[in-house]
C-alpha positions, 0 to 999 in steps of 0.5 A, spaced: 788 057 669 786 059 662 790 063 657 785 069 657 785 069 665 793 069 666 793 074 661 788 078 665 792 077 671 799 079 668 796 086 666 794 087 673 801 085 676 804 090 671 800 095 673 800 094 680 809 094 679 808 100 676 804 104 681 799 105 677 791 103 678 791 098 673 794 097 666 796 102 661 791 104 656 796 109 653 798 107 645 805 106 644 805 110 637 806 117 636 799 118 631 794 122 633 787 120 637 782 119 632 778 125 629 771 125 630 766 128 625 759 131 625 757 128 618 750 123 619 753 116 620 750 110 622 746 111 628 748 105 633 753 105 637 760 102 635 764 097 640 770 093 638 773 086 641 780 087 638 784 080 639 790 082 644 786 087 647 786 085 654 793 084 655 795 089 651 790 094 652 793 099 647 791 094 642 783 098 642 787 105 642 790 103 635 785 100 633 780 106 634 786 110 630 785 106 624 778 105 624 778 113 625 772 113 630 772 112 638 769 105 640 764 106 644 763 100 647 769 095 649 768 087 648 772 081 651 772 075 654 772 071 660 772 064 663 770 060 670 774 062 675 776 069 673 774 074 677 771 081 675 770 087 674 777 089 676 782 095 674 783 091 667 775 094 666 776 101 669 781 102 664 777 100 658 771 104 661 775 111 661 772 114 666 764 112 664 766 114 658 766 107 655 761 101 656 764 094 658 761 087 655 765 081 658 763 074 656 763 069 661 764 062 659 761 058 665 764 051 663 766 047 666 759 046 670 753 044 670 747 048 671 744 045 676 751 046 680 749 054 679 742 053 682 744 049 688 749 054 690 755 050 689 758 056 686 755 061 691 763 063 693 765 065 686 759 069 685 761 072 692 768 074 689 764 077 682 759 081 687 765 084 691 769 087 685 762 089 683 759 093 688 767 096 688 767 098 681 763 105 680 760 104 672 755 098 669 758 092 666 755 088 662 755 081 662 753 075 657 754 069 661 753 062 658 755 066 651 752 063 644 748 057 649 743 055 643 750 053 639 750 045 638 758 046 638 757 049 645 758 043 651 753 047 655 748 047 650 741 046 653 738 040 651 731 036 652 735 031 655 740 035 658 745 031 655 750 036 654 757 035 658 756 042 662 749 043 660 742 041 662 735 041 661 731 047 658 728 049 665 735 047 669 738 053 664 733 058 666 733 056 674 741 057 673 740 063 670 735 066 675 739 064 680 746 068 678 742 074 677 738 073 684 744 072 688 748 077 685 743 083 686 741 081 692 747 082 695 748 089 692 752 088 685 746 091 681 750 094 676 752 088 673 747 088 667 745 081 664 745 080 656 741 073 654 746 072 648 744 066 643 747 066 636 743 068 629 743 060 628 736 057 627 737 050 624 734 044 627 740 042 632 740 049 635 736 050 641 729 055 640 731 061 644 724 061 647 725 055 651 731 057 655 728 065 656 729 066 663 724 072 663 724 080 662 726 081 670 732 077 669 734 080 662 737 087 661 739 086 653 738 082 648 744 080 644 746 076 638 752 074 635 752 072 627 758 072 622 758 071 614 763 065 613 762 066 606 764 061 601 770 056 603 773 051 598 769 046 602 763 049 604 758 055 606 755 060 602 755 068 602 750 071 606 748 078 607 747 081 614 740 081 614 740 074 611 743 072 618 740 076 623 732 077 621 729 071 623 733 070 630 732 077 631 724 076 630 725 071 635 729 075 640 725 081 640 718 077 641 721 075 648 721 082 651 717 089 648 722 093 650 730 090 652 735 094 647 738 089 642 746 088 641 750 085 636 755 083 640 759 080 635 759 081 628 764 080 621 764 078 614 770 074 610 773 077 604 769 073 598 775 069 597 778 061 598 782 060 604 787 058 599 788 064 596 784 063 590 782 070 586 777 074 590 769 073 587 767 080 584 760 078 585 761 080 592 764 085 597 766 085 604 766 093 604 759 092 601 757 087 606 759 092 611 756 098 609 749 094 608 750 091 615 752 098 619 746 101 615 741 095 616 734 096 616 728 093 618 731 091 625 730 098 629 731 095 636 739 094 635 743 099 639 749 097 639 754 093 634 761 091 636 766 088 630 770 082 632 776 084 629 781 078 629 784 074 624 781 067 627 777 062 623 776 067 617 780 074 617 775 078 620 779 084 621 777 090 618 783 092 615 783 085 611 782 089 605 783 096 603 776 097 601 773 094 608 778 099 612 776 105 607 768 103 608 769 102 616 772 110 616 767 112 612 761 110 616 764 110 623 
């Protein structure tokens, strides 16, 4: 059992022991709910992934208070074998007032296994849960599939451990969508979600596009990794997203674009060197949230975790202040 799955199971068991329908989503602090504002801010729906929110959903509420905004989308992660939607999704959906987006890592499996029906019994479990779930659930299977770091990256030779060829990926995607829809899970909305990377070793997304009839939302992930002590450079949101946004929207004439993961590091090296005054995370976030030239972006989901970099909005006072100003 994966750590993510274990956390989800623990949360459900706790909810059942307490006699509730699922985990408690009440914040354990005494602060007031996030204030809303009539000021014109960014014209997209804002969402968040907050590290640890599945095991402790109150972390999302605390994030909202810190950011002084309400997340319109809750985003988090599942792996192969996890069954959803369930009590956790009902809690985050907040009576249908918040969208829920789940990333579904479907390794360790090969694409051909899905097409041949080897995992239909697993899909039956998800269908049963989805049919009983009263809201739409947005699902991004094989997330960031174009990345050359993924064991399930589609390649011409199909040589990745949990991958296959371009055609096998398309067939697998279509099977999952066709099967779940045919069995009544029409509230599952499918998000085709590559990364913004377009270098030579990545998979061209046009080669693995399953078709407009099989996709409800176009997703993109991209981060400003900045310059570390050994590699990288500071890149604007526009520089990161523009090319793949154009590639993606060319595949579908109308589907909305969701930025499923975004964030920036602080302009300093990992070894604690002084901040590079030429750059500012606060300014980067301002430009990202006020992006121009990509009008189909409808949702932006911040990846709020201290992981490879400190992506969190609270990584600096200036960063947090900018979020509060814009959202």
